[in-house]
C-alpha positions as CSV (number, residue, x, y, z in Angstrom):
1,M,-1.9,-27.0,11.3
2,T,1.7,-28.1,11.7
3,K,3.7,-27.4,14.9
4,A,6.0,-25.1,12.9
5,I,3.1,-23.0,11.8
6,S,1.7,-23.1,15.3
7,D,5.0,-21.9,16.7
8,L,5.1,-19.1,14.1
9,L,1.7,-17.9,15.0
10,E,2.3,-18.0,18.7
11,N,5.9,-16.6,18.9
12,S,6.4,-14.5,15.8
13,S,3.4,-13.1,14.2
14,R,1.0,-12.7,17.2
15,L,-1.7,-14.0,15.0
16,D,-4.4,-16.7,15.4
17,I,-5.5,-18.9,12.5
18,D,-8.4,-16.4,11.7
19,G,-5.8,-13.7,11.4
20,L,-3.7,-15.8,9.1
21,L,-6.7,-16.4,6.9
22,R,-7.5,-12.7,6.9
23,I,-4.0,-11.9,5.8
24,Y,-4.0,-14.5,3.0
25,E,-7.3,-13.2,1.7
26,K,-6.0,-9.7,1.5
27,L,-2.8,-10.8,-0.2
28,L,-4.6,-12.9,-2.8
29,L,-7.2,-10.2,-3.4
30,I,-4.6,-7.7,-4.2
31,R,-2.5,-10.1,-6.4
32,R,-5.5,-11.3,-8.4
33,T,-6.9,-7.7,-8.7
34,E,-3.6,-6.5,-10.1
35,E,-3.4,-9.4,-12.5
36,A,-6.9,-8.6,-13.7
37,I,-5.9,-5.0,-14.2
38,A,-2.9,-6.1,-16.2
39,R,-5.2,-8.3,-18.4
40,I,-7.7,-5.5,-19.0
41,Y,-5.4,-2.6,-19.4
42,P,-4.4,-3.2,-23.1
43,S,-8.1,-2.9,-24.1
44,D,-8.1,0.8,-23.2
45,K,-11.1,0.3,-20.9
46,I,-9.0,1.6,-18.1
47,K,-8.7,5.4,-18.6
48,S,-5.6,6.2,-16.6
49,P,-2.0,4.9,-16.3
50,V,-1.7,2.1,-13.7
51,H,1.2,1.4,-11.4
52,L,0.8,-2.2,-10.2
53,S,1.7,-3.5,-6.8
54,I,2.4,-7.1,-7.9
55,G,5.2,-8.3,-5.6
56,Q,4.7,-5.5,-3.1
57,E,1.4,-6.6,-1.6
58,A,2.9,-7.8,1.7
59,V,3.9,-4.4,3.0
60,S,0.4,-2.9,2.8
61,V,-1.3,-6.0,4.1
62,A,1.1,-6.3,7.0
63,V,0.7,-2.7,8.1
64,C,-3.0,-2.2,7.5
65,D,-3.8,-5.4,9.4
66,V,-2.9,-3.8,12.7
67,L,-4.8,-0.6,12.2
68,N,-8.2,0.3,13.7
69,A,-11.3,1.1,11.7
70,E,-11.0,4.8,12.5
71,D,-7.3,5.1,11.4
72,V,-6.6,6.7,8.1
73,V,-4.3,5.7,5.3
74,G,-2.5,7.8,2.7
75,S,-0.6,6.3,-0.3
76,T,1.5,6.8,-3.3
77,Y,0.3,6.6,-6.9
78,R,1.1,2.9,-6.6
79,G,-1.8,2.7,-4.2
80,H,-4.0,-0.2,-5.2
81,A,-2.5,-2.5,-2.5
82,A,-2.9,0.0,0.3
83,Y,-6.4,0.9,-0.7
84,L,-7.6,-2.7,-0.8
85,A,-5.6,-3.7,2.3
86,N,-7.4,-1.0,4.2
87,G,-10.8,-2.3,3.2
88,G,-11.5,-0.2,0.2
89,S,-14.3,-1.0,-2.2
90,L,-13.3,-3.2,-5.1
91,N,-16.3,-2.1,-7.2
92,Q,-15.6,1.6,-6.7
93,M,-11.9,1.1,-7.5
94,F,-12.6,-0.6,-10.8
95,A,-15.2,2.0,-11.7
96,E,-12.7,4.8,-10.9
97,M,-10.1,3.2,-13.2
98,Y,-12.8,3.0,-16.0
99,G,-13.5,6.7,-15.5
100,K,-17.1,6.0,-14.4
101,D,-19.4,8.1,-12.2
102,T,-19.6,5.3,-9.6
103,G,-15.9,5.4,-8.9
104,T,-14.2,6.6,-5.7
105,A,-13.7,10.1,-7.2
106,R,-16.6,9.8,-9.7
107,G,-14.2,8.9,-12.4
108,K,-12.1,12.1,-12.1
109,G,-9.1,10.7,-10.4
110,G,-8.3,7.3,-12.0
111,S,-5.8,4.8,-10.7
112,M,-3.2,7.4,-9.5
113,H,-5.7,9.5,-7.5
114,L,-7.7,7.0,-5.5
115,V,-9.5,8.7,-2.6
116,D,-12.2,7.3,-0.4
117,M,-12.7,8.9,2.9
118,E,-15.7,6.8,3.6
119,N,-13.2,3.9,3.8
120,H,-10.6,6.1,5.6
121,F,-8.4,6.3,2.5
122,L,-6.9,9.8,2.4
123,G,-5.9,9.6,-1.2
124,S,-2.9,9.3,-3.4
125,S,-1.0,11.7,-5.6
126,A,0.8,11.3,-8.9
127,V,3.5,13.7,-7.7
128,V,6.3,12.0,-5.9
129,G,6.4,12.8,-2.1
130,T,3.4,15.1,-2.1
131,G,1.3,12.7,-0.1
132,I,3.6,12.9,2.9
133,P,2.9,16.4,4.1
134,V,-0.8,15.9,3.3
135,A,-0.9,12.8,5.5
136,L,1.0,14.7,8.2
137,G,-1.5,17.6,8.1
138,Y,-4.4,15.3,8.4
139,A,-2.8,13.5,11.4
140,M,-2.2,16.9,13.0
141,A,-5.9,17.8,12.5
142,M,-7.1,14.6,14.1
143,K,-4.8,15.3,17.1
144,K,-6.2,18.8,17.5
145,L,-9.7,17.5,17.3
146,G,-9.0,14.9,20.0
147,R,-9.7,11.9,17.8
148,D,-8.2,8.6,19.0
149,A,-6.8,7.7,15.6
150,L,-3.6,7.8,13.6
151,V,-2.5,8.2,10.0
152,T,-0.3,5.7,8.1
153,C,1.6,7.2,5.2
154,F,3.0,4.9,2.5
155,F,5.6,6.2,0.1
156,G,8.5,4.9,-2.0
157,D,12.2,5.2,-1.5
158,G,12.3,7.9,-4.2
159,A,10.1,10.1,-2.1
160,T,12.6,10.2,0.7
161,E,14.8,12.4,-1.6
162,E,12.1,15.2,-1.7
163,G,12.5,18.1,0.8
164,A,9.0,17.6,2.0
165,F,10.0,14.2,3.5
166,M,12.6,15.7,5.9
167,E,10.4,18.7,6.6
168,S,7.6,16.4,7.5
169,L,9.8,14.2,9.8
170,N,10.9,17.3,11.7
171,F,7.4,18.7,12.1
172,A,6.0,15.4,13.1
173,R,8.5,14.9,15.9
174,L,8.4,18.5,17.0
175,H,4.6,18.4,17.5
176,M,4.4,14.7,18.4
177,I,2.0,13.9,15.5
178,P,0.3,10.5,15.5
179,I,1.6,9.3,12.2
180,L,3.3,6.1,11.0
181,F,5.7,6.7,8.1
182,V,6.1,3.6,5.9
183,C,8.8,3.6,3.2
184,E,8.1,0.8,0.6
185,N,11.7,0.5,-0.5
186,N,11.7,-1.4,-3.8
187,G,15.2,0.0,-4.6
188,L,14.1,2.0,-7.6
189,A,13.0,5.5,-8.4
190,I,11.4,4.6,-11.7
191,H,14.5,3.2,-13.4
192,T,17.3,4.5,-11.1
193,K,18.6,2.2,-8.3
194,T,19.3,3.5,-4.8
195,S,23.0,2.8,-5.2
196,A,23.1,5.5,-7.9
197,R,21.1,8.0,-5.8
198,W,22.1,7.5,-2.2
199,A,25.5,8.2,-0.8
200,T,24.6,5.8,2.0
201,D,21.7,3.4,2.4
202,K,21.3,4.2,6.1
203,L,17.8,5.7,5.7
204,C,16.7,4.7,9.2
205,Q,19.7,6.4,10.7
206,R,18.8,9.6,8.9
207,V,15.3,9.4,10.2
208,E,16.6,8.7,13.7
209,T,18.4,12.1,13.7
210,Y,15.0,13.6,14.2
211,D,14.5,11.4,17.3
212,I,12.0,9.2,15.5
213,P,12.2,5.5,16.2
214,A,13.0,3.7,12.9
215,R,13.0,0.0,12.0
216,R,14.3,-1.7,8.8
217,I,12.8,-5.0,7.6
218,E,15.0,-6.3,4.7
219,N,13.7,-9.8,4.0
220,G,10.1,-8.9,2.9
221,D,8.7,-11.3,5.6
222,I,5.1,-10.3,6.1
223,F,5.0,-11.4,9.8
224,N,8.2,-9.4,10.6
225,M,6.6,-6.4,9.0
226,R,3.4,-6.9,10.8
227,N,5.2,-7.3,14.2
228,A,7.1,-4.1,13.5
229,A,3.9,-2.2,12.5
230,L,2.1,-3.5,15.6
231,D,4.9,-2.2,17.8
232,A,5.0,1.1,16.0
233,V,1.3,1.6,16.1
234,S,1.2,0.7,19.8
235,A,3.8,3.3,20.5
236,I,1.9,6.0,18.6
237,R,-1.3,5.2,20.5
238,Q,0.6,5.6,23.8
239,G,1.5,9.1,22.8
240,Q,5.1,8.4,21.9
241,G,4.9,10.4,18.6
242,P,5.7,9.5,15.0
243,Q,7.3,6.1,14.1
244,F,9.1,5.0,10.9
245,L,9.3,1.7,9.0
246,E,11.5,0.9,6.1
247,C,10.2,-2.2,4.4
248,F,12.2,-3.7,1.6
249,T,10.2,-5.1,-1.3
250,Y,10.4,-5.5,-5.1
251,R,8.0,-4.7,-7.9
252,W,7.7,-7.4,-10.5
253,K,6.2,-5.4,-13.3
254,E,7.4,-2.3,-15.1
255,H,7.2,1.1,-13.4
256,V,3.9,2.0,-15.1
257,G,1.8,-0.5,-17.0
258,P,1.2,-4.2,-17.1
259,G,4.4,-5.4,-18.8
260,E,7.9,-6.4,-17.8
261,D,11.1,-4.4,-18.2
262,Y,13.9,-6.8,-17.4
263,N,15.6,-6.2,-20.8
264,D,15.7,-2.4,-20.4
265,D,19.3,-2.2,-19.2
266,Y,18.6,-1.2,-15.6
267,R,17.8,-4.5,-14.0
268,G,17.8,-8.1,-14.9
269,R,15.6,-11.1,-14.1
270,D,18.3,-12.4,-11.8
271,E,17.3,-9.7,-9.3
272,L,13.7,-10.9,-9.4
273,K,14.5,-14.6,-8.6
274,P,15.0,-14.3,-4.8
275,W,11.8,-12.3,-4.5
276,L,9.9,-14.9,-6.5
277,E,11.2,-17.6,-4.3
278,N,10.2,-15.5,-1.2
279,D,6.8,-14.6,-2.6
280,Q,4.6,-14.0,0.5
281,V,1.4,-14.9,-1.3
282,T,2.7,-18.4,-2.0
283,R,4.3,-18.7,1.4
284,V,1.1,-17.9,3.4
285,A,-0.9,-20.1,1.0
286,K,1.2,-23.0,2.2
287,M,0.3,-22.3,5.8
288,I,-3.4,-22.8,5.4
289,S,-5.5,-25.8,4.3
290,L,-6.4,-26.5,0.7
291,E,-10.1,-26.2,1.6
292,D,-9.5,-22.7,3.0
293,R,-7.4,-21.6,0.0
294,E,-10.0,-22.8,-2.5
295,A,-12.9,-21.1,-0.6
296,I,-10.9,-17.8,-0.4
297,A,-9.9,-18.0,-4.1
298,T,-13.5,-18.7,-5.2
299,A,-14.9,-15.8,-3.3
300,I,-12.2,-13.4,-4.7
301,E,-12.9,-14.5,-8.3
302,R,-16.6,-13.8,-7.7
303,R,-15.8,-10.4,-6.3
304,L,-13.5,-9.6,-9.3
305,K,-16.1,-10.6,-11.8
306,E,-18.7,-8.4,-10.0
307,A,-16.3,-5.5,-9.9
308,E,-15.5,-5.7,-13.6
309,E,-19.2,-6.0,-14.5
310,F,-19.9,-3.0,-12.2
311,A,-17.3,-0.9,-13.9
312,E,-18.5,-2.0,-17.4
313,T,-22.1,-1.2,-16.8
314,S,-21.7,2.0,-14.7
315,P,-22.4,5.3,-16.5
316,F,-19.7,7.9,-17.4
317,P,-20.1,11.2,-15.6
318,E,-22.3,13.8,-17.2
319,P,-20.6,16.7,-18.9
320,E,-21.7,19.1,-16.2
321,M,-19.6,17.1,-13.7
322,L,-16.6,19.1,-15.1
323,Y,-17.8,22.0,-13.0
324,T,-18.4,20.2,-9.7
325,D,-15.9,19.6,-6.9
326,V,-13.6,22.5,-8.1
327,F,-12.5,25.5,-6.2
328,A,-12.4,28.0,-9.1
């Protein structure tokens, strides 16, 4: 390990080498999983639309790395990264996307509705912003039950335009709810840039009007995001109420699906270039030994092969499953 890396671990990221390896493993797992999904998707084996996290992995990995086992995570429909970063089952995730009975929701939810409370994943919703009040309510319930845990709620910049976002901020601060709000700001609400939607980009200042501490990380640095998350989580655990992070990121693929959309008149490949150059998967890979990289990559490829085989060979739900897990 070079002195530069040693200094980074000691002074910036508050990580040891084992932590660095753990972060790289999660980053690469998500990247390779999403690439596998992009490869499989055109075959129609995956039974639901997919919103890939390629390029955005670092946000979920940074934040989830500082959570405890009993903490709970809620996500958007672009939720593969958060699910895997929080320790979700790769086998069950693949089976869910295949519509199989062994999936996280027994094949009923698909990619956009991952839910797995055994792995403390509250779930995701296909409706923009709706996961925010759900996560808030769960965090409030945990507080009332006296559980020493918090909820992390991931959402995109488009969700901050929903009324439920501001309502949730107000309620969270009013009742000092143990929740960490994390905005994954990729600058796009489907195809519309923030500059065309926001009169001002001062999102953190808007959040601060509710007396909620807010921090903005613009450069996509996984260690800066982890440090910010660690500070925020520590404050929540000390009873200081909700915290907010705005993490700039960039999705490399189209809004929904495995393809690219740089010729669709709303963004160009020139916007992608700095994010490619700042790719945190590549950056962290350079910080560990070739031997460790190869061992991690080999283990991940084995897991991916097993997950794909698990999904392929698992049974579809029986027809009577249509009548289970419903309220009316």
